[in-house]
GUMARDO-366564 format. One record per residue (C-alpha): x, y, z. Coordinates in Angstrom, 2 decimals, padded with zeros to 5 digits. Each point is the difference from the previous one (the first is absolute). Layout:
<sites>
- X, Y, Z
...
</sites>
This chain:
<sites>
- -067.36, -079.49, 069.97
- 003.78, -000.37, 000.02
- 002.55, 002.21, 001.71
- 002.72, 001.84, -001.92
- 003.13, 001.58, 001.48
- 002.99, 001.54, -001.79
- 002.99, 002.16, 000.84
- 002.67, 001.89, -001.88
- 002.45, 002.29, 001.76
- 003.05, -000.02, 002.26
- -001.21, -002.33, 002.78
- 000.13, -003.79, 000.06
- -003.18, -001.05, -001.77
- -000.46, -003.39, 001.64
- -001.12, 001.00, 003.53
- -002.31, 002.70, -001.38
- -001.68, -002.41, -002.40
- -000.40, -002.89, 002.43
- -001.38, 002.20, 002.76
- -002.28, 001.66, -002.52
- -001.30, -003.36, -001.18
- -000.80, -000.97, 003.57
- -002.09, 003.15, 000.34
- -001.80, -000.84, -003.22
- -000.53, -003.66, 000.82
- -003.68, 000.72, 000.68
- -000.29, 000.40, -003.79
- 001.16, -003.53, -000.75
- 001.98, -002.64, 001.77
- 000.12, -003.24, -001.95
- 003.48, 000.67, -001.41
- 002.65, 002.70, -000.12
- 003.15, 000.97, -001.87
- 002.75, 002.57, -000.37
- 002.48, 001.04, -002.70
- 003.09, 002.07, 000.84
- 002.50, 001.53, -002.41
- 003.51, 000.26, 001.47
- 001.55, 001.85, -002.95
- 000.98, -003.19, -001.81
- -002.65, -002.67, 000.46
- -003.66, -000.33, 000.89
- -000.44, -002.09, 003.12
- -003.46, -001.57, 000.07
- -001.67, -001.89, 002.82
- -003.65, -001.05, 000.19
- -002.01, -002.59, 001.83
- -003.43, -001.29, 000.78
- -001.15, 001.17, 003.43
- 000.40, 003.12, 002.11
- 002.45, 002.86, -000.22
- 001.79, -001.49, 003.01
- 000.60, -003.13, -002.12
- 001.48, 002.24, -002.67
- 002.23, 001.71, 002.53
- 001.33, -003.34, 001.27
- 000.58, -001.35, -003.50
- 001.63, 003.08, -001.48
- 002.52, 000.35, 002.82
- 001.53, -003.36, -000.91
- -000.44, -000.04, -003.79
- 000.80, 003.43, -001.47
- 002.16, 003.05, 000.50
- -001.96, 002.70, 001.82
- 002.10, 002.84, -001.41
- -001.39, 002.71, -002.24
- -001.67, 003.40, -000.01
- -002.68, -000.99, -002.49
- -002.62, -002.64, 000.51
- -003.63, -001.02, -000.33
- -002.09, -002.38, 002.09
- -003.44, -001.55, -000.05
- -002.41, -001.81, 002.28
- -002.61, -001.93, -001.95
- -003.69, -000.86, 000.08
- -000.22, -002.56, -002.78
- -002.14, 000.56, -003.09
- 001.73, -001.71, -002.94
- 001.95, -003.04, 001.12
- -000.02, -001.80, 003.34
- 002.10, 001.37, 002.87
- 003.48, -001.48, -000.37
- 003.60, 001.11, -000.37
- -000.11, 000.15, -003.79
- -003.17, 002.08, -000.25
- 001.19, 002.44, 002.66
- 001.14, 003.45, -001.13
- 002.32, 001.58, -001.11
- 000.21, -001.45, -003.52
- 002.84, 000.22, -002.52
- -000.25, 000.55, -003.71
- 001.55, -002.70, -002.20
- 003.24, 001.96, -000.38
- 000.27, 000.47, 003.76
- 000.38, 003.76, -000.45
- -003.50, 001.06, 001.10
- -001.56, -000.71, 003.39
- -003.62, 000.76, 000.88
- -002.51, -000.10, 002.86
- -003.71, 000.31, -000.67
- -003.27, 000.42, 001.86
- -003.10, -000.66, -002.08
- -001.20, -002.20, -002.84
- 000.92, 000.08, -003.69
- -003.18, -001.38, -001.54
- 001.35, -000.59, -003.52
- 003.24, -001.59, 001.13
- -000.73, -003.32, -001.73
- -000.14, 001.51, -003.48
- 003.15, 002.03, 000.71
- 001.74, -003.08, 001.35
- -000.90, -001.96, -003.13
- 001.43, 002.73, -002.24
- 003.19, 000.25, 002.05
- 000.42, -003.80, 000.00
- -000.17, 000.02, -003.80
- 002.88, 002.52, 000.06
- 002.13, -002.31, 002.11
- -000.74, 001.12, 003.54
- -000.22, -002.62, 002.74
- -001.81, 000.21, 003.32
- 000.79, -001.66, 003.31
- -003.04, 001.15, 002.00
- -003.77, -000.05, -000.44
- -000.33, 003.74, 000.65
- -001.26, 002.81, -002.17
- 002.84, 002.10, 001.44
- 002.76, -001.98, -001.71
- -001.87, 000.54, -003.26
- -000.05, 003.76, 000.60
- 003.71, 000.34, 000.70
- 000.83, -001.92, -003.18
- -002.42, 002.13, -001.99
- 001.90, 003.06, 001.22
- 003.28, -001.63, -001.04
- -001.40, -000.84, -003.44
- -001.07, 003.63, -000.47
- 003.48, 001.15, 001.00
- 001.51, -002.21, -002.70
- -002.41, 000.62, -002.85
- -000.53, 003.72, 000.59
- 003.57, 000.75, 001.13
- -001.20, 002.19, 002.88
- 001.02, 000.63, 003.57
- -001.74, -001.71, 002.90
- -002.50, 002.77, 000.70
- -001.27, 000.05, -003.57
- -000.04, -003.80, -000.14
- -002.18, -000.14, 003.13
- -002.36, 002.57, -001.46
- -000.37, -001.79, -003.33
- -000.44, -003.38, 001.69
- -002.67, 001.25, 002.39
- -002.00, 001.36, -002.90
- -000.24, -003.60, -001.23
- -001.28, -001.56, 003.23
- -003.50, -000.22, 001.42
- -000.46, -000.11, 003.76
- 001.19, 001.65, 003.17
- 003.51, 000.53, 001.24
- 002.46, 001.78, 002.19
- 003.51, -000.87, -001.13
- 003.61, 000.83, 000.76
- 002.67, -001.11, -002.45
- 003.71, 000.63, -000.41
- 002.65, -000.80, -002.59
- 003.54, -000.91, 001.11
- 001.26, 002.03, -002.97
- -001.51, 003.08, 001.74
- 000.85, -000.57, 003.69
- -000.94, 003.55, 001.03
- -003.63, -000.31, -001.10
- -003.28, -001.70, 000.91
- -003.14, 000.33, -002.11
- -003.42, -000.29, 001.65
- -003.56, 000.13, -001.35
- -003.55, -000.31, 001.29
- -003.48, -000.91, -001.15
- -002.53, -001.13, 002.61
- 002.51, -001.00, 002.69
- 001.54, 002.56, 002.38
- 003.58, 001.20, -000.20
- 001.79, 002.68, 002.02
- 003.45, 001.52, -000.50
- 001.81, 001.32, 003.06
- 002.38, 002.86, -000.69
- 003.09, 000.37, 002.14
- 003.31, 001.83, -000.35
- 001.59, -001.70, -003.03
- -002.01, -003.16, 000.65
- -003.39, -001.34, -001.01
- -002.34, -002.57, 001.50
- -002.74, -001.95, -001.77
- -002.88, -001.75, 001.74
- -003.64, -000.98, -000.20
- -000.63, 002.44, 002.83
- 002.15, 002.35, 002.04
- 000.56, -002.26, 003.02
- 003.32, -001.51, -001.25
- 001.74, 003.38, -000.18
- -001.69, 002.18, 002.61
- 003.11, 000.16, 002.24
- 002.17, 001.22, -002.89
- -002.17, 002.69, -001.58
- -003.44, 001.55, 000.34
- -000.12, 001.21, -003.61
- -001.70, -002.23, -002.54
- -001.54, -000.01, -003.45
- -002.98, -002.28, -000.61
- -000.17, -001.06, -003.63
- -003.36, 000.43, -001.69
- -001.49, -002.64, -002.26
- 001.73, -000.26, -003.38
- 003.08, 001.84, 001.25
- 003.58, -001.19, -000.02
- 003.13, 001.46, 001.54
- 003.69, -000.23, -000.81
- 001.88, 000.19, 003.29
- 003.64, 000.85, -000.50
- 002.65, 000.85, 002.59
- 001.04, 003.64, -000.08
- -003.05, 000.95, -002.06
- -003.56, 001.08, 000.64
- -002.73, -002.57, -000.51
- -001.30, 000.00, -003.58
- -003.71, -000.77, -000.25
- -001.68, -000.98, -003.27
- -003.46, -001.04, -001.09
- 000.22, -003.59, -001.19
- -002.49, 000.37, -002.83
- 001.08, 003.24, -001.66
- 003.47, 000.86, 001.37
- -001.29, 003.29, 001.41
- 002.12, 001.45, 002.80
- -001.56, -000.27, 003.45
- 001.13, 002.11, 002.91
- 000.55, -001.65, 003.37
- -002.14, 001.17, 002.90
- 002.22, -000.50, 003.03
- -002.06, -000.65, 003.12
- 001.13, 000.28, 003.59
- -000.87, -003.24, 001.75
- -002.03, 000.12, 003.22
- 000.85, -003.57, 001.08
- 002.46, -000.60, 002.80
- 002.09, -003.06, 000.85
- -001.83, -000.72, 003.26
- -003.27, -000.51, -001.88
- 001.37, -002.92, -002.01
- 001.61, -001.85, 002.93
- -001.85, -002.33, 002.38
- 000.61, 002.16, 003.05
- 000.21, -002.89, 002.46
- -003.08, -001.86, -001.24
- 000.31, -003.61, -001.13
- -001.70, 000.73, -003.32
- -000.82, 003.00, -002.14
- -003.66, -001.01, 000.09
- -000.18, 000.27, 003.79
- 001.85, 003.31, -000.09
- -002.45, 001.33, -002.57
- -003.03, -001.21, 001.98
- 001.30, 001.95, 002.99
- 000.75, 003.06, -002.15
- -003.67, 000.47, -000.83
- -000.88, 002.55, 002.72
- 002.76, 002.25, -001.31
- -000.72, -000.79, -003.66
- -003.69, 000.90, 000.33
- 000.93, 003.21, 001.83
- 002.53, 000.89, -002.71
- -002.63, -000.67, -002.66
- -002.50, 002.49, 001.39
- 002.57, 002.45, 001.43
- -000.51, 003.40, -001.65
- -003.16, -001.24, -001.72
- -002.30, -000.55, 002.96
- -000.60, 003.23, 001.95
- -002.71, -001.12, 002.41
- 000.14, 003.13, 002.17
- -000.75, 002.10, -003.08
- -002.50, -002.44, -001.48
- 002.10, -000.30, -003.16
- 001.52, -002.65, -002.25
- 002.70, 001.29, -002.33
- 001.02, -002.16, -002.95
- 001.64, 001.92, -002.82
- -000.70, -002.62, -002.66
- -003.70, 000.07, 000.93
- -000.33, 003.74, 000.57
- 001.37, 000.73, -003.47
- -002.42, -002.45, -001.63
- -003.01, 000.24, 002.28
- -002.53, 000.48, -002.80
- 001.17, -003.22, -001.66
- -000.97, -001.93, 003.12
- -003.21, 001.88, 000.77
- -001.30, -000.30, -003.58
- 000.99, -003.64, -000.45
- -002.69, -002.49, -000.97
- 001.92, -002.63, 001.94
- 003.39, -000.92, 001.40
- 001.76, -003.11, -001.29
- 002.76, -001.36, 002.22
- 002.65, -002.19, -001.64
- 002.57, -001.94, 001.99
- 001.48, -003.44, 000.70
- 000.42, -002.15, 003.10
- 000.01, 001.87, 003.31
- -000.56, 003.30, -001.80
- -003.19, -001.47, -001.49
- -001.20, -000.78, 003.52
- 000.72, 003.61, 001.01
- -002.09, 001.02, -003.01
- -002.89, -002.15, 001.24
- 000.10, 001.80, 003.35
- 000.01, 003.28, -001.90
- -003.12, -001.07, -001.90
- -001.90, -000.16, 003.29
- 001.45, 003.34, 001.10
- -000.74, 001.92, -003.22
- -003.50, -001.36, -000.41
- -000.95, 000.24, 003.67
- 001.48, 003.39, 000.83
- 000.30, 001.86, -003.31
- -002.90, -001.71, -001.83
- 002.08, -000.53, -003.14
- -000.46, -003.30, -001.89
- 003.17, -002.09, -000.06
- 001.19, -003.07, -001.87
- 003.11, -001.90, 001.07
- 001.86, -001.91, -002.69
- 002.95, -002.34, -000.13
- 002.39, 001.93, -002.23
- 001.07, -003.26, -001.67
- -003.59, -000.61, -001.20
- -001.00, 003.61, -000.58
- 002.69, 000.54, -002.61
- -001.19, -002.90, -002.17
- -003.78, 000.08, 000.13
- -000.72, 003.12, -002.07
- -001.55, 001.94, 002.90
- -002.51, 002.78, -000.55
- 001.81, 003.18, 001.05
- -000.91, 003.62, -000.74
- 001.45, 003.41, 000.71
- -002.51, 000.28, 002.85
- 001.70, -002.82, 001.91
- 002.74, 000.35, 002.58
- 002.50, -002.86, 000.22
- 001.87, -000.52, 003.26
- 003.06, -002.22, -000.46
- 001.54, -001.48, 003.16
- 003.47, -001.57, 000.24
- 002.54, -000.08, 002.81
- 003.00, -000.03, -002.33
- -001.49, 002.16, -002.73
- 001.43, -002.49, -002.50
- -002.66, -002.74, -000.19
- -000.14, -000.93, -003.69
- -003.72, -000.81, -000.19
- -000.96, 003.18, 001.84
- 002.21, 002.09, -002.28
- -001.65, -001.57, -003.04
- -003.44, 000.76, 001.46
- 001.03, 003.63, 000.50
- 001.09, 000.34, -003.61
- -003.25, -001.56, -001.21
- -002.09, 002.35, 002.14
- 001.91, 003.07, -001.20
- -000.46, -001.03, -003.62
- -003.75, 000.01, 000.63
- 000.06, 003.47, 001.50
- -000.43, -000.81, 003.70
- 001.66, 002.01, 002.75
- 002.50, -002.24, 001.82
- 001.01, 000.48, 003.64
- 002.87, -002.05, 001.42
- 000.55, -001.26, 003.54
- 003.49, -001.39, 000.51
- 002.87, -000.03, 002.46
- 003.12, 000.48, -002.12
- 000.91, 003.54, -001.04
- 000.92, 000.25, -003.67
- -001.49, -003.40, -000.86
- -001.63, -000.70, -003.36
- -003.56, 000.30, 001.33
- 000.86, 003.34, 001.60
- 001.18, 001.22, -003.41
- -002.73, -001.54, -002.14
- -003.05, 001.18, 001.97
- -001.62, 003.42, -000.34
- 000.23, 000.65, 003.74
- 000.42, -002.01, 003.15
- 001.00, -000.39, 003.61
- 002.95, -001.76, 001.58
- -000.60, -002.19, 003.03
- 003.30, 000.94, 001.72
- 000.23, -003.47, 001.55
- 003.76, -000.17, -000.44
- 001.71, -002.96, -001.70
- -001.88, -003.28, 000.32
- 002.45, -002.87, -000.38
- -002.10, -002.96, 001.15
- -001.67, -001.63, -002.99
- -003.33, -000.30, 001.85
- -001.34, 003.56, 000.16
- -001.06, 001.29, 003.40
- 000.53, 003.72, 000.44
- -000.74, 000.48, -003.70
- -003.55, -001.21, 000.65
- -000.73, 002.29, 002.94
- 001.62, 003.08, -001.54
- -001.86, -000.51, -003.29
- -003.28, -000.18, 001.95
- 001.04, 003.16, 001.85
- 000.54, 001.95, -003.23
- -003.24, -001.27, -001.51
- -001.90, 000.86, 003.20
- 001.34, 003.55, -000.10
- -001.07, 000.29, -003.63
- -003.50, -001.36, 000.68
- -000.49, 002.25, 003.01
- 001.09, 003.05, -001.95
- -002.43, -000.76, -002.83
- -002.80, -000.73, 002.49
- 000.51, 003.39, 001.59
- 000.12, 001.78, -003.36
- -003.23, -001.72, -001.03
- -001.76, 001.00, 003.21
- -000.39, -003.55, 001.29
- 001.35, 001.07, 003.42
- -000.91, 002.80, 002.34
- 002.91, 001.93, 001.47
- -000.38, -001.78, 003.33
- -000.18, -003.46, -001.59
- 003.03, 000.73, -002.16
- 002.02, 001.24, 002.96
- -000.97, -003.08, 001.98
- 001.24, -002.38, -002.71
- 003.26, 001.93, -000.44
- 000.62, -000.09, 003.72
- -000.61, -003.75, 000.05
- 002.40, -000.52, -002.91
- 002.66, 001.85, 001.98
- -000.29, -002.64, 002.74
- 000.63, -002.96, -002.32
- 003.81, -000.17, 000.46
- -000.43, -000.34, 003.78
- -002.72, -002.63, -000.48
- 002.21, -001.98, -002.36
- 002.75, 000.20, 002.61
- -002.46, -001.34, 002.57
- -000.98, -002.85, -002.34
- 003.67, -000.96, -000.29
- 000.04, -000.69, 003.75
- -001.88, -003.25, -000.74
- 003.12, -001.45, -001.64
- 000.80, -002.44, 002.84
- -003.58, -001.31, 000.09
- -000.05, -000.41, -003.78
- 003.25, -001.97, 000.15
- -001.69, -002.46, 002.39
- -002.97, -000.34, -002.37
- 002.37, -000.50, -002.93
- 001.63, -002.94, 001.76
- -003.40, -001.74, 000.22
- -000.76, 000.29, -003.71
- 003.42, -000.05, -001.64
- -000.58, -003.50, -001.42
- -003.50, 000.61, -001.35
- -000.24, -000.78, -003.72
- -002.83, 002.50, -000.63
- -001.50, 003.12, 001.50
- -003.07, 002.18, -000.63
- -000.18, 003.76, 000.56
- -003.37, 001.71, 000.33
- -001.00, 003.65, 000.16
- -002.93, 002.25, -000.86
- -000.22, 003.44, -001.55
- 003.20, 001.99, 000.32
- 001.74, -003.05, 001.47
- -000.79, -002.45, -002.78
- 003.06, 001.27, -001.96
- 002.03, -000.33, 003.21
- -001.01, -003.67, 000.13
- 001.26, -000.40, -003.57
- 003.25, 001.71, 000.91
- 000.45, -002.14, 003.13
- -000.43, -003.17, -002.05
- 002.46, 001.26, -002.60
- 002.63, 000.69, 002.65
- -000.32, -003.52, 001.41
- 000.26, -001.56, -003.47
- 002.95, 002.15, -001.05
- 002.36, -000.65, 002.86
- -001.08, -003.22, 001.74
- -001.25, -001.95, -003.07
- -003.19, -000.96, 001.83
- -003.03, -000.01, -002.27
- -002.31, 002.80, 001.15
- -003.07, 001.72, -001.43
- -001.81, 003.18, 000.94
- -003.77, 000.39, -000.32
- -002.78, 002.37, 000.91
- -001.34, -001.59, 003.16
- -003.51, -000.38, -001.44
- 001.38, -001.98, -002.95
- 001.28, -002.75, 002.28
- -003.32, -001.86, -000.20
- 000.11, 000.14, -003.79
- 002.82, -002.52, -000.23
- 002.95, 000.39, 002.38
- -002.01, -001.26, 002.97
- 000.42, -003.49, -001.49
- 003.69, 000.18, 000.94
- -000.53, 000.77, 003.66
- 000.81, -002.69, 002.56
- 002.06, -000.24, 003.16
- 003.21, 000.26, -002.05
- -000.91, 003.28, -001.73
- 001.15, 003.27, 001.60
- -002.23, 002.93, -000.95
- 001.23, 003.55, 000.55
- -002.95, 002.35, 000.45
- 000.22, 003.79, 000.11
- -002.78, 000.76, 002.47
- 000.24, 003.64, 001.05
- -003.02, 001.63, 001.60
- -000.29, 002.56, -002.78
- -001.68, -001.33, -003.13
- -002.39, -002.98, -000.15
- 001.07, -001.30, 003.41
- -003.13, -002.09, 000.63
- 000.30, -001.59, -003.44
- 003.60, -000.93, 000.71
- -001.03, -001.56, 003.31
- -002.49, -002.17, -001.88
- 002.72, -001.09, -002.41
- 002.25, -000.93, 002.92
- -002.77, -002.08, 001.53
- -000.36, -001.87, -003.31
- 003.72, -000.79, 000.08
- -000.09, -000.99, 003.65
- -002.89, -002.42, -000.54
- 002.17, -001.80, -002.57
- 003.01, -000.20, 002.36
- 002.11, 002.51, -001.90
- 002.84, 001.69, 001.90
- -000.63, 003.74, 000.26
- 002.67, 002.68, 000.27
- -001.88, 003.28, 000.46
- 001.24, 003.56, -000.39
- -002.28, 001.99, 002.30
- -000.43, 003.48, 001.42
- 001.41, 000.56, 003.49
- -002.52, -001.03, 002.62
- -001.96, -002.35, -002.25
- -001.93, -002.64, 001.93
- -002.30, -001.75, -002.47
- 002.58, -001.23, -002.53
- 002.50, -000.64, 002.80
- -002.32, -002.64, 001.41
- -000.24, -001.78, -003.36
- 003.53, 000.18, -001.39
- 002.90, -002.32, 000.76
- 002.46, 002.88, -000.13
- -000.62, 003.74, 000.22
- 002.27, 002.90, -000.95
- -001.22, 003.41, 001.11
- 000.59, 003.23, -001.91
- -000.87, 003.59, 000.91
- -003.40, 001.28, -001.04
- -000.16, 002.28, -003.02
- -002.53, 001.03, -002.65
- -001.08, -002.63, -002.51
- 001.55, 001.82, -002.96
- 003.40, 000.16, 001.71
- -000.08, -003.47, 001.54
- 001.97, -001.75, -002.80
- 003.07, 002.00, 001.06
- -000.14, -001.75, 003.38
- -001.59, -003.40, -000.70
- 002.70, -000.91, -002.51
- 002.79, 000.21, 002.64
- -000.80, -003.29, 001.86
- -000.35, -001.82, -003.32
- 003.45, 001.16, -001.11
- 001.53, -001.15, 003.29
- -001.80, -003.34, -000.13
- 001.33, -000.74, -003.48
- 003.48, 001.09, 000.99
- 000.24, -002.23, 003.07
- -001.48, -003.04, -001.74
- 002.52, 000.39, -002.83
- 002.90, 000.31, 002.43
- -001.14, -003.10, 001.89
- -000.20, -001.93, -003.28
- 003.59, 001.04, -000.80
- -001.10, 001.90, -003.09
- 002.08, 002.80, -001.49
- -002.24, 002.84, 001.13
- 001.60, 002.82, -001.97
- 000.60, -002.05, -003.14
- -002.87, -002.46, -000.47
- 000.45, -002.55, -002.76
- -000.96, 000.92, -003.56
- -000.83, 003.60, 000.93
- 001.74, 003.30, -000.58
- -000.74, 003.42, 001.38
- -000.50, 002.00, -003.16
- -001.75, -001.76, -002.88
- 001.46, 001.79, -003.00
- -000.81, -002.73, -002.53
- -003.28, -001.58, -001.09
</sites>
């Protein structure tokens, strides 16, 4: 959940680290810090608040010289956000400095033991305990930093990505990973360290992604040395060529990353099915599915595990798989699935969905499923991520970097991948005739243009947002394929505007939520003509008779709902199974504009981080 940046080489470390932290601020933004080594002293600056606060403070309080440094932007776990609890942290001697993403679960027992040996602690963090444990190992075992890190990490329980250096070894940084992502950028006699590749993409496109339970000794003038933490076995770095470019991680003239990413969806969806969807040939090509087709066709059921927005994409996929491919599907919160002793067999297929590919609960669910013999298929966006490595097969969404904390293009590209998979299985099972299959593929090809058309309602949605920006509550209703879209719309509003919102199946309104409806309650209803339209109209009439305010998402040319609703946003007509890809667009824009009007930090909503790499 935190962001890590480090540098060792011939350049000034400070500007690289600070700029890198700003790019990682979506991972945590309640405090930040930096430590620079100028050849003589460590210059440390840290503060509660944003990276910009750190930049302002460090310019006036420390020397910015040095070719070695580490920095951190924090999402608090142990200890409240303040200057003292911010990273980096010193050891008691002042020789070791560390930054850490993750949670050390047994830190209290370690802290007690270290206190009995004379160590003192200034912060409430588990990280300060870890750096002093490493120092204690150095002293008692008389070993170098790399060995001390390895021995110490074998004594801790939890998750971590760390970077640590010792002023007695100013040409070296030691890093290690378990559960939290860590990448090493490799330049010409220089190395970069980060939670993802965005902080160093303009300097090198070569990177090594550490695997779980791996550590690396990064030394100037030397090749990276990789070791297994548990058994000291040598690991060999797999150097990947990065596909990311600098333009993708800049705002490109938009006020916020979220708005940029909403508008990127026509291209992102196209990129997701490009090369996979061959409508003119009546083909869907997905290597990870083609190579494991029998696993899917012979499955007793599909279990989808995910969290947050990805869970909503999984709910849409449940409708698609069961409706089109006639395969039974269960959708599980990964955070619950991993703890409830689920019944899993080798006849089950698990589909794990995660934008980042690093979601801790989803990774744990994958490991549990594999232990029980299930085939695990991953859907994620980040090449080389943990989920991409841990699953048996999978498919990337190709959405490009998503910086805004509230997922937008992740949702639509995940649905696109899952739709392709469901259609392919439906065809293989004989659920479609050739003509029907070709018709659906052709319709899917039109979705990017229909999403682009839906985006043209932005100005109208901004007007609607101004009417309801001060509402304390909001209901979202949908049926069938669009019930998960209602859930996702409510989540977006909660995440970035802090308005309480709930999504329901429209028919469930009269089983409780209808008690909340009055003239102060806005109700967003997804009322497309495809799928239970007459039922939705009845639900709208129930709301109208109780003076609720209705914002309706309707198919172009709709007349019946238009006469009933207070506000209407039209979207292009498409098939019911593909409609979530279009109906979600107005809901994303509505949340965005309301949040902006309420002066909320759209890209960095309070208490949230982009990638949840801790429990």
